[in-house]
Each structure stands twice: as structure tokens, then as C-alpha cells.
C-alpha positions, 0 to 999 in steps of 0.5 A: 500500500502506498500512501501519499501526502502532498503539501501544495500552494500555487507555486510549489508541491512537496510530495511524500510517498510512504510505503513498506520500503520507507519514504520517498520525497519529490518536489515540484515548482509551478510556472504560475505567478498570480491570478491571470488566465495564463496562470490558470493554464499554468496551474492546470499544467502543474496539476496534470504533472502532479497527478501523473506522479500520483497515478499509483497511489492507494491513498492521498492526503492533500495539505496546504494553506490556500485554495490550491489544495481544493483546486487540485482535488477538483482538477483530479475529479474533472480531468480524467484522473478518476482513479486518483480522485477516488484515492484522495481521502482528505484535504486539510488546511495547513500553514504556509511554508511548513518544515519537512518534519511538520508535513511528515508529522501531519501526514502520519497523524492524518493516516493514523487517525484515518485508519484508527479502527482498521486492523493491522495498520 
């Protein structure tokens, strides 16, 4: 089973993959710089790139400070990423610019609470 946590805003995405082999980390940067139509297109490109990296995810938790996390979830639901959209098990607000340790702790707590009643988790 592969659990993924993503912290994202419109400029960056930090992806953490947790599985039996340990943890893998990926970082992405967007070409988006504001709120124009060009930036909407950059966001869509950014979200497609992220979705491609998560296509084998069993469960995904999305964290972030603003609306990008919700926009990414919406993107997955509406742009041919149906398998990924079904794997999204939560979207949660989290402070801007957290440390890696803060994201990992939030991820661990999220999945622990999600599976609190699941046998052998």
C-alpha cells in the first residue's frame, strides 16, 4: 500500500510517498505567478504533472494553506484522473511554508487517525 501526502500552494508541491520500503520525497515548482488566465493554464499544467506522479497511489492526503489544495482535488475529479480522485481521502488546511518534519508529522497523524479502527495498520 502506498500512501501519499502532498503539501501544495500555487507555486510549489512537496510530495511524500510512504510505503513498506520507507519514504520517498519529490518536489515540484509551478510556472504560475498570480491570478491571470495564463496562470490558470499554468496551474492546470502543474496539476496534470502532479497527478501523473500520483497515478499509483492507494491513498492521498492533500495539505496546504490556500485554495490550491481544493483546486487540485477538483482538477483530479474533472480531468480524467478518476482513479486518483477516488484515492484522495482528505484535504486539510495547513500553514504556509511548513518544515519537512511538520508535513511528515501531519501526514502520519492524518493516516493514523484515518485508519484508527482498521486492523493491522
